[in-house]
C-alpha positions as CSV (number, residue, x, y, z in Angstrom):
1,M,0.0,0.0,0.0
2,M,2.7,2.5,1.0
3,L,4.7,1.5,-2.1
4,E,1.7,2.3,-4.4
5,I,1.2,5.7,-2.8
6,S,4.9,6.5,-3.2
7,L,4.9,5.4,-6.9
8,K,1.8,7.5,-7.6
9,F,3.3,10.5,-5.9
10,F,6.6,10.1,-7.8
11,E,4.7,9.8,-11.1
12,K,2.7,13.0,-10.4
13,W,5.7,14.9,-9.2
14,H,7.6,13.8,-12.3
15,I,4.8,15.0,-14.6
16,Y,4.5,18.2,-12.7
17,R,8.2,18.9,-13.0
18,Y,8.2,18.1,-16.7
19,I,5.3,20.5,-17.4
20,S,7.0,23.3,-15.3
21,L,10.2,22.9,-17.3
22,I,8.3,23.2,-20.6
23,M,6.4,26.3,-19.4
24,K,9.7,28.0,-18.4
25,K,11.0,27.5,-21.9
26,E,7.9,29.0,-23.4
27,R,7.8,32.2,-21.4
28,E,7.4,35.4,-23.4
29,A,10.2,38.0,-23.7
30,P,9.9,40.7,-21.1
31,L,8.1,44.0,-22.0
32,E,10.3,47.0,-22.7
33,E,9.4,50.7,-22.8
34,F,9.7,52.6,-26.0
35,K,9.4,56.4,-26.6
36,F,8.5,57.8,-30.0
37,H,9.4,61.5,-30.3
38,Y,7.5,63.3,-33.1
39,H,6.0,66.5,-34.3
40,L,2.9,67.3,-36.4
41,G,3.1,69.4,-39.5
42,N,4.4,72.9,-38.9
43,S,3.8,72.7,-35.1
44,V,6.3,74.4,-32.9
45,G,6.3,71.8,-30.1
46,S,7.1,68.1,-30.2
47,S,5.2,65.2,-28.6
48,D,6.0,61.8,-27.2
49,K,4.1,58.6,-27.2
50,Y,5.1,55.7,-24.9
51,F,4.5,52.0,-25.5
52,M,5.3,48.8,-23.6
53,A,6.2,46.1,-26.1
54,H,8.2,42.9,-26.5
55,D,10.4,44.5,-29.3
56,L,10.8,47.5,-31.5
57,D,8.7,46.0,-34.3
58,E,5.7,45.6,-32.0
59,A,6.1,49.1,-30.6
60,S,6.3,50.5,-34.1
61,E,3.0,48.8,-35.0
62,M,1.4,50.3,-31.9
63,F,2.7,53.7,-32.8
64,T,1.4,53.4,-36.4
65,Y,-2.0,52.2,-35.2
66,A,-2.3,55.0,-32.6
67,C,-1.5,57.6,-35.2
68,S,-3.8,56.2,-37.9
69,K,-6.7,55.9,-35.3
70,R,-6.4,59.6,-34.6
71,H,-5.8,60.6,-38.2
72,L,-2.4,62.0,-37.3
73,D,0.4,62.5,-39.9
74,P,3.5,62.7,-37.6
75,H,7.1,63.3,-38.5
76,L,9.1,60.9,-36.4
77,T,12.3,62.4,-35.1
78,R,13.6,60.0,-32.5
79,V,12.8,56.6,-31.0
80,E,14.3,55.6,-27.6
81,K,14.2,52.5,-25.4
82,W,14.4,52.7,-21.7
83,N,17.4,51.0,-20.2
84,R,16.3,50.1,-16.7
85,W,19.8,49.2,-15.5
86,K,21.2,52.6,-16.5
87,R,18.0,54.4,-15.7
88,D,18.3,56.3,-19.0
89,W,16.8,56.4,-22.5
90,E,18.9,55.0,-25.3
91,N,18.5,56.2,-28.9
92,I,17.6,53.6,-31.5
93,E,19.3,54.1,-34.8
94,P,18.2,53.9,-37.6
95,L,14.6,54.9,-37.1
96,P,12.1,52.0,-37.5
97,P,10.2,51.9,-40.8
98,C,6.6,53.0,-40.2
99,P,4.8,52.6,-43.6
100,T,2.2,55.3,-43.0
101,L,4.6,57.8,-41.5
102,N,7.1,60.4,-42.8
């Protein structure tokens, strides 16, 4: 009886451990903060839009969508990514391609 319980426990523990290892491998990349600096037409001031995304491509898609939703025609001047270790913004060069922009 005790041997049967021990075997069942071992089998369940083994399955649980295997599933947890698989899930660790399938985790998503962490979110990063991106800042898009732009100005509109002949406006004097500039604006920033911030996005949390897994990568630059995803953030660019979000920026494009946000601008198209509000019917904005921005001129993108700078894109930066937050470096949480340095606690500073880092420029991203070259600027990402945004099909409806510039």
